[in-house]
N, C-alpha and C positions, 0 to 999 in steps of 0.2 A: 124794687122793693128788697130783694136779697142783698144788693150791694149796701143799701142803707142799714140793713139789719146786721150785716157783717162789720161795717164801720162802727155802729153803735155798741156792739158787743166788745170791740176792740178798745174803744174809748173808755167804756165803763170798766173793763178789766184793768186797763192801765192805771186808771185813777183810784180804783177800789179793789184791793187784793181780795181774792177768793169770792168774788160776787158771781152768783148764778143769774143769768138773764132767762126770762121765760116768755113764751108766746102762747096765746090762747085763742083758739077758734071760738067765735061767739055767735055767729049768725049765718044763715044760708041766703041772705039777700045778695042780689047780683052785684052791687057796687061794693061789696065787702071783700077785701082781699083774702082773708084767711077764713074759708067757709067750711073746713072740715079737719078732723084730727088726722085723716090720711095726708092732706096738704101739709099740715104741720110736721108729720113725720118725715115727708119728703124734703121739706126745707131743712130740718135738723140733720138729716142724713147728708144732704148735698153740701151744706156749709161745714159740717164736720168740725164744729167748735166745741170743745170739752165743756164749756160753761154756757152753752145754749140748750135749754130744755123746754118741755111743754108743761104748761100749768094744767093740771087736771081739775076740771070743774065738773062734778057729776051731773049737775043740772044741765050745763051746756052739752055735755057728752050725750046725755039722754035725749035732749032736744034735737040735736044734729043727727045722731046715728041710731037711737033706740038701743034696745039690748045692752044696758050699761055694763052689766057683768061680763058679757062676752067680749066687749070692747076693751075692758080694763086689761085683759091678758095681752092684747095686741100692742097697746101703747106703754106697757109697764117699763120698758127699758128706756123710754124717752122722757119720762116725767120727772118733775122735781116736786118733792113735798115742801110746802111753805108753812112754816110755823110762826 
């Protein structure tokens, strides 16, 4: 999955200047690849791509981890605000 993500980000960056790619944890189901914001942070750190960030969805953050306000501080360096 990380190889696919790295390639996808590279292709999008090559074709569209200044694009930011985001990943978002959505579910804790066993068959779901990205099940926590901790996993997302690990992926962003490991791939170390300047245009790969985490999409912060407060609903999913609360569902996956609880204590939304406490977790916001942990992931603030990794998120991208979408407008």
